[in-house]
C-alpha positions as CSV (number, residue, x, y, z in Angstrom):
1,X,-9.4,-14.6,-15.3
2,X,-7.2,-13.1,-12.6
3,X,-3.6,-11.9,-12.2
4,X,-1.2,-11.2,-9.4
5,X,0.7,-7.9,-9.8
6,X,3.5,-6.3,-7.9
7,X,3.3,-2.5,-7.3
8,X,4.4,-0.3,-4.4
9,X,6.3,-3.0,-2.7
10,X,3.1,-5.1,-2.3
11,X,1.3,-7.9,-4.3
12,X,-2.3,-7.7,-5.4
13,X,-4.7,-10.3,-6.8
14,X,-6.7,-8.5,-9.5
15,X,-9.4,-9.3,-12.1
16,X,-11.1,-7.0,-14.6
17,X,-13.5,-4.7,-13.0
18,X,-11.8,-4.7,-9.5
19,X,-11.2,-1.4,-7.7
20,X,-8.2,-1.3,-5.3
21,X,-6.3,1.3,-3.4
22,X,-2.5,1.1,-4.0
23,X,0.5,3.3,-3.1
24,X,0.4,6.7,-4.6
25,X,1.1,7.0,-8.3
26,X,2.0,10.2,-10.3
27,X,-1.1,10.1,-12.6
28,X,-4.2,12.2,-12.8
29,X,-7.7,10.7,-12.4
30,X,-9.0,9.3,-15.7
31,X,-5.5,8.5,-16.9
32,X,-4.7,4.9,-17.9
33,X,-1.9,3.1,-16.0
34,X,0.0,-0.1,-17.1
35,X,1.4,-2.6,-14.6
36,X,4.1,-4.7,-16.3
37,X,5.3,-6.6,-13.2
38,X,2.9,-9.5,-13.5
39,X,3.8,-12.5,-11.2
40,X,1.0,-14.8,-12.3
41,X,-2.0,-15.1,-14.6
42,X,-4.8,-17.6,-14.3
43,X,-6.9,-17.7,-17.5
44,X,-8.9,-20.0,-19.8
45,X,-5.7,-21.6,-21.1
46,X,-4.3,-22.4,-17.7
47,X,-1.9,-21.0,-15.1
48,X,1.2,-19.1,-16.1
49,X,3.8,-18.3,-13.4
50,X,6.7,-15.9,-14.0
51,X,10.3,-16.2,-12.8
52,X,9.9,-13.8,-11.1
53,X,7.7,-11.8,-13.6
54,X,5.9,-12.9,-16.8
55,X,7.9,-11.3,-19.6
56,X,4.8,-10.6,-21.8
57,X,2.3,-9.9,-19.1
58,X,0.5,-6.7,-18.6
59,X,-2.4,-5.3,-16.6
60,X,-4.1,-2.0,-17.6
61,X,-6.0,0.2,-15.2
62,X,-7.5,3.6,-14.9
63,X,-6.9,6.0,-12.1
64,X,-10.3,6.9,-10.5
65,X,-9.1,9.0,-7.4
66,X,-6.5,10.0,-5.0
67,X,-7.1,10.1,-1.2
68,X,-6.0,9.3,2.2
69,X,-6.7,6.3,4.4
70,X,-8.3,6.3,7.8
71,X,-6.2,7.7,10.6
72,X,-4.2,5.2,12.6
73,X,-3.5,6.1,16.2
74,X,-0.1,5.3,17.6
75,X,0.4,5.3,21.4
76,X,3.8,4.7,23.0
77,X,3.4,4.2,26.8
78,X,5.9,3.3,29.5
79,X,4.4,2.2,32.7
80,X,5.4,3.9,36.0
81,X,7.6,6.4,34.1
82,X,5.1,9.3,33.5
83,X,5.6,8.8,29.7
84,X,3.0,8.6,27.1
85,X,3.4,9.7,23.5
86,X,0.5,9.9,21.0
87,X,0.8,10.1,17.2
88,X,-1.3,9.5,14.2
89,X,-0.7,8.7,10.6
90,X,-2.8,8.8,7.4
91,X,-1.3,7.0,4.4
92,X,-1.9,8.5,0.8
93,X,-3.3,6.2,-1.8
94,X,-4.3,6.0,-5.4
95,X,-7.6,4.2,-6.3
96,X,-7.5,2.4,-9.6
97,X,-10.0,0.2,-11.5
98,X,-8.6,-2.7,-13.4
99,X,-9.7,-2.8,-17.1
100,X,-7.8,-5.5,-18.9
101,X,-5.4,-8.4,-18.3
102,X,-3.5,-9.7,-21.3
103,X,-0.4,-11.5,-22.5
104,X,1.3,-9.9,-25.5
């Protein structure tokens, strides 16, 4: 069984037991989190697709950690102009472990 959820402006394909890094949530590690924006569920009884969301779909997860991704180096360079600009960025994330997918 798997589901496609929408969180943080992105879509993720999840199944119970998966661990994924999503955009930062205001939750402490160990706290349960519910995702109610479920786009699709594939289970034993077939495929259910929402329009755009499934009204009774819900995915539960527990927050395992907060952190920051690897650094991305950004270089802006203009040839023959003696111009080079270097920047870096590290995006914050919340790591969650999917516990259950169900339709109420």
